[in-house]
N, C-alpha and C positions, 0 to 999 in steps of 0.2 A: 700718275696716280698718287694721290695723297694718302697717308696712313696716320692712324691715331696711335700715339705712344703712351704707355702708362706703366706704372710699377704696381704690381699686385702682390699680395701675400697669401701663400698657400695655407699657412697656419697662423692666422691673424691673432689667435688667442694668446700667443707668446708675446705680443706687444705689451701685455700687462707687466712683463719683466722690466719695462722701461722705468717702472717706479723705483728701481734700484738706485737711481741717481740721488735719491734721498740719503743714501749711505755716505757718499763723499761730502755732501753738504753738511750732514750732521757731524762728521769727523772734523771738517774744516772749522765749524763753529766751536766745537769742543776744544780743539787744539789752540784756538785763538785766545783762550782765557789767560789773563796775565797772572804771573806768580805773585804771591803775597809779599808786599813791600813792608819792611820793618824800619821805621824811622828811629833815628838815634839823636840824642842831644836835643838841641833847640828845634831841630827840623820837625819834631812831632807836633809842635804847636802851629805849624803852618798848614792852613786848609788847602785842599786840592782845588785847583781852578776849574771852572765850568768847562773851559775849552779842553782841558786834559781829560775830563770825564767823557766828553763827546767824542774825542779822538779814539777812545777805547772801543767804540762800536763800529769803526770803519773796517770794511773788508780789505784783507790783504791776500796776496797770491791768487788774485781773481783768474789769471790766465791758467794756472794749474787746475783750479776748481772747474773751470769750463772744459778744459781738456779731458779731465777724468769723467765728467758727465757725458761728453760726446762719445767716449769709448764705451761706456755702459749702454748708451742708446744704440750704437752700432751693433753691439753684441745682441741686444734684445731684438733688433730688426733682423739680424742673421738667423736667430732661432725661429722667427716667423716665416722663414723661407721666401725671401723676396724673388720675384721673377720680373723680367723686363718684357712687356708684351707689345707686339706690333699688330694692330687690328685695322681691318678695313673700316672706315667710319660708318659705312652703311650697316655694319654688324654690331656697332657699339650699342645702339638703343633703337627701339621701335616705338613710334608714337602713332596711335590709331584712335579714330572716332568710330564707334560701332553703333549703328542705328537699327532698331527693329522694324520689320516691314509695316506694321500697323501705323507707324509714324511716317515712314518714307512715302507711303502711297495713300495718304489721307491729308486732309486740310490741316491736320495738327502739325505738319512739317513747317508751316510758316512761323510757328511760335518758337521753334528751336533753331531755325535757319541762321539767324544772326550769330548765335553762339558757335554753330558748326563752321560758318564761314571764317570766323576769327581763329578757330583752332586749325583749320586747313591752311590759313596764311602763316601760321606758326610752324608748319611742317608736318602736321598730322595727316595721315592717310585716312580715307573714308571707306567703311566696310558695312555690309549688311549683317545683322545678327541672325544668321541662319547657319545650318551645319557646315556649309562650305566657307563661311566668312568672306564672301566674294567682295573684291574691291570695286568701288564705284568710281568710274572714270570721271574726270572733270566735265566731259561733254554730257555724260549721263546725269551728273549732279546739276548741271545748268538746266537741263531739260526738266528734271523734277522740280527745281526751284521755281521755274516760270509757270509750269502747268502741272501742279500736283494732282494726281488722280485720286478721287475720293471713292475708294473701293472698300468693300467689306472683306474681312479675313475669314474664309470659310473653314480652314483647318488651322487653328492657331498652334504655334510652336509652344513647347514647354521650356521656358527660359531657364529654369533650374537645371535641366539636363544639358543645355548648351553651355553652361558656365564652365564645366571642366574643359571643353574644347577651346574656349576663349583663354582660359588660364594656361593651357598647354602651349598655345601659340605665342603668348606673351608671358614668358616665365622667368624673365630676368628682372632684377630690382630696378635697373635703369629704364625698363620699358614703362610706357604710360598709356593707359587705356581709359577713354571716357565712353561710358555705355549709356545710351538713351533708350528706354523702353516705356511702354504704357504701364499704368498701375492697375489695369483691369485684372480681376481674379482669374479669368479664363486662361491667362498666360502662365499661371503658376499652379501646377498640379503635382501631386505626389509628395515626396519628402524634401523638405527645405534643406539646402546645403548648410553645414555647420558653420562654415567660415567663408570669407571673401578675400582673395589675394589683395595685399595692401597696395599693389600698383594699379588696381582697377577702381575707378570711381563710377559708381552706379547712380544715375540720375533718373528717378521715376517722373513721368510726364502725365499730368491729368488729362484724360481724353473723354469726350462726351460722345457716347454711342447708345443707341436703343435697339433692342432686338425683340422679336416676337416669334413664338414657336408653339407647336402642339405638344402639350405635356401628356395627355391621355385622352382616349375616346371610348365611349361606352354606347352600345346599341341598346336603347331602352325597349324598343319593339320593332316590328318589321320595317317601319319607315321613319323611326325617330332616333336621332343621335344626340348625345350629350358630349360636347367637346370642352376640354379644359385647356384654355389658352394661357400661356405664360408670357409675361412681359418684363424685361429687365432694362434698367437704366443705371446710371452711375450711382444712384442713391439706394435703390432697393429692387426687389423682385415681387411682382404681384401676379395673382392668378384670377381669371374670370371664366365663368362657365357659360357656354352658349348652347342653347337647344335649337336644333334645326332638323331638316328632313334630308334623306338621301338624295332626293330629287333637286334640292335647292342648289347645292354645289358652291355656295358662296355665303360668307358671313361678314359682319362688320365688327371690328374690335379696335379700341383706342383710336377711332377715326380713320382706320385703314380698312380697305376692302380686301378680304382674304378668300382665296379659292381652295377647295379641297376636293379630293376624289378618292374613291375606293379602289384598291388594287390588291386583289386576293384577300389575305387576312390582315392587310395593312391599310391604314387610312393616311393620306398625305395632305399636308397643309402647305400651300404655295404662297409665299410672301415675297413679292418682287422676284429677285433672282435666287432666293433661298427656298429650299424645300425641307420640311421636317415631317417625319413619319413615326407612327407608333402602331403596335398591334391593336386591332379593334377588339375591345372587351365585349363579349356578347352575353355575359352573365354577371350577377352581382359579385363584387370583389370579396373574396373569402379571407378573413384574417383569423388565425388561431393564436391564442395566448396560453402558453403552458408554463405554469409557475409553481414554485414551492411556497411553503408557509412564510418563509422569511422575506419573500419578494412581493407580498401582497400590497404594500404601499406603492410599489412601482406599477402594479397592475391598475390601480385606481387612476393614476395620471395618464397611462397609455390609453385606457378606455375613454377617458374624457377627451383626449386629443383626437382620437379616431371619430368619436361622435361629432366633434366640432368640424372636422374635415368633411364628413358626410353632409352635415347640415349646411355648411357654407357653400360647398360646390354642387350639392345635389347628387353626388356620386353614390350609388348604392353600395354600402359596405356591410357585410354580414360578419358578426363576431361569434366565435366559438371558443370554448376552453378545452377542446379535445382535438386531437389530430393523429392520424396514422399514416403509414407509408402510402396508402392508396386513397387518402382523403383528397378533397377538392380545394384545400387551402392554398391560396396564392402566396401568402406571406405568413411566417410563423415567428412569434416572439418567444424565444426559449429563455425563461427566467427560472431555471432550475440549477441546482448544484451538480447534478450528474451530467456526464458527457452527452452531447447531442448524437443520437444514432445517425449513422451515415445514410440509412435508407429514407429517413424523414426529410433530409435537406435536398434530396435529388429533385431537380426540376422546379424548385421554388426558392425564393429569397428567405433568408433566416436572420433573425436579430439575436445576438448573444450579448448578455450583460457582462461587465467586468468581474473576474473572479480573483485577480491578483490583489496583493495587499495594497490598500489605498494610500495615497500621499496627499497631505494637506497642501492646498495651493490657494493663492489669492489672485484669481483671474476672472475672465468673463468670455462670453461668446455673443456675437451680434449678428442678426440677420437683417432686419429692416429698421428697427426702432431703437429703443434703449438697450444698452448691454445687459445681459443676464449673468448673474454671478455664478461662478463655479467654485465649489468649496473643496472637493476631493476628486482626484483622478487616479486611475490605476494604469500603469504603463508597462509595456513589454516590448521586446525588440520586434520591429516590423519585418514581415517577410518581404523578399525582393519584389513580389508581384502584388503587394498590399498597398492600396492607395488611401490617402487621407481625404475624407469627405467633410468633416467638421474639424476646425482647428480653433483653439482658444486664442485670445488676444496676445498671450505671451508665447505662443508657438506650440503648446502641447497638443498632441493628437487626441481628439475627443471622440470621433467616429471614424473608423477605417473600414475598408471593404477588401476582401480577398475572395475572388471568384463570385459566388452568390451569397456569401456570408458577411453580414455587417457586425463589427465588434464595437460595442459602446463602452468607453473606458471611464464612465462616471455613472451617475444615476439621476433619477427624477425626484427622489424623496429629498426633503429639506436638508438632511445631513450631508447629501452629496452635492446638490445644486439647487438653484431657484428655477430650474427649467420646468418642473412640474406645475408650478403656479404661474408660469409666464404665458401670455397670449401668443408668444412666438413659437411655442412648441408645435401646434398644428402646421404652421408654415415650414418648420424644419422637417417634420415627418412626411409631409405630402410628397416631395420628390423622392423620398426613400421608398415609400409604398408604390408610387407610380413613376418609376424612373424613365427619363427620356434618354435614349442611348447617346445622343449628341449634346447633352445638357451643358457640358463644359464650354463649348464654343458660343453658347448663348449667354453665359454669365458675364455681363459687362460691368458688374459692380466694382467700385473702387476698393482696393485693398489698403489697409493701413500700412504705413511703411515698415513698422516693426513686425508685421506678419509675414512679409515676403523677403525682406532684406536680411541676409545672414548677420548675426549679431557679433561675430568675432572677425578679426582681421588676421590673415595668415602672412607672417613675414617671409620674404624670399631671400635666398642665399645665392650670391653670384656664382656662376659656374664658369670654368675656364673654357673659352671657345677653342674647339679643336682645330679651326682654321688659322688661329693666331700663331705668329712666330714668337717663340718664347726663348729667353736666355736666363739661365739660373744666375742670380747675382749673389748668392750666399758666399762663394769664395772671395769675391771682391769686398764684401762687407767685413769678412773676417780679416782679410789682408789690411784693409784700412784701419781696423781697430788695433791690429798688431803694430802697424807703423806709428800710429798715434801713441801707443803704449811706450814704444822706444823713445819717442820724443819726450813723453811725460817723465820717464825715468832719467833721461839726460838732464832735463831742466831741474828736476828735484835734487839730483846728486850735486849738480853745479851750485844750486842755491845753498845746500848744506855746507859744501866746501867753502 
């Protein structure tokens, strides 16, 4: 069995003491200065030759100078606590290529296969980006390469949550990880990690996928249904409303034939192998807006957006500016400075505006078209179970949700943002008012790299392997420095004599 031998330092910061070699060099140059020569008689008229002046800058006693420098270097290395390590080469470093399932099991694999093959030839092992980080055998990789299965991901992983597992497995500076994942938004939910370990190279891969789902359903009368169908692609999300009858059981959307059926209080939409379902709304959707005097500008924009949603989709929405604990409101916009009563938010979704001190920012938010400017945000520490629904281009949380309460950290008025005057506001509010429980898995829009990639890099510090055979070299370094010191003293005294 072969072993890898190396010298490591337990206190490497003491190596800065090696700069002490400047001291003997400085003393050597200072002591080299010639004494002042006083010429007498006719000698004072004789000019010094050029060769004599040049000889004055030649180094002398080079051996002693080098010996003194080596002594100081050995002492600095001894202070850094050197150890001689004997390691199994398999434990010296780990190199891995980690690939997410939506790339392994779809046609997108062919685009990254040449790069992966090259890395495998260089000694990288191949793993899946899943909680277990399972290794892919050469036989399995050969099978996937020849016949990649083009399958959809029904329950996408949250790749931000998997990052700590990957970092823990490859936690040494000498480790090297190449991570391939899709750039689709559905794989990045919750709070983005603040940093990425410096030994992990994350490569986002552009993937083309389209999804169709049922966003909401309303029963207009005994035999009439209004279905709101969502469609997502790499570029955007669009919604289309379909009127049909309960007896029809089938609709056409974006050139595809979709089937639906009623199961108790739920209505299901069947799209190939995927089924989406929502609660069947049997009465107009009730929205209550409760505001204080200072929030009246916000109310104007919210009402306009709600009217646009109702007009565009045909969904019946009823607005009121009063609500009580026993009212029929499905959704409440609480735009008041006093605290929200607990009895009001029970059994319904609630929207709360920011009350923390605002911070000026220069950023934007984008849904489908042009970016919309955000001028101010109010931030607070997120709760462990609080998820981010809207995020700005620079990473700030704009809309979060905890249980059934939405927290909006900006505003619609011009001093807060340009959202109130944007045509995108109805599209942003629609999935908030009519949430689809599994919306995350249908959102296949591409994320900008600066939105999901951690902005900072975390440096890693080498740790001593517990399985390594170690030998303390400090006594040997001190002994070598002492022996060289004796030699230096002998040569110096001899030269003086």
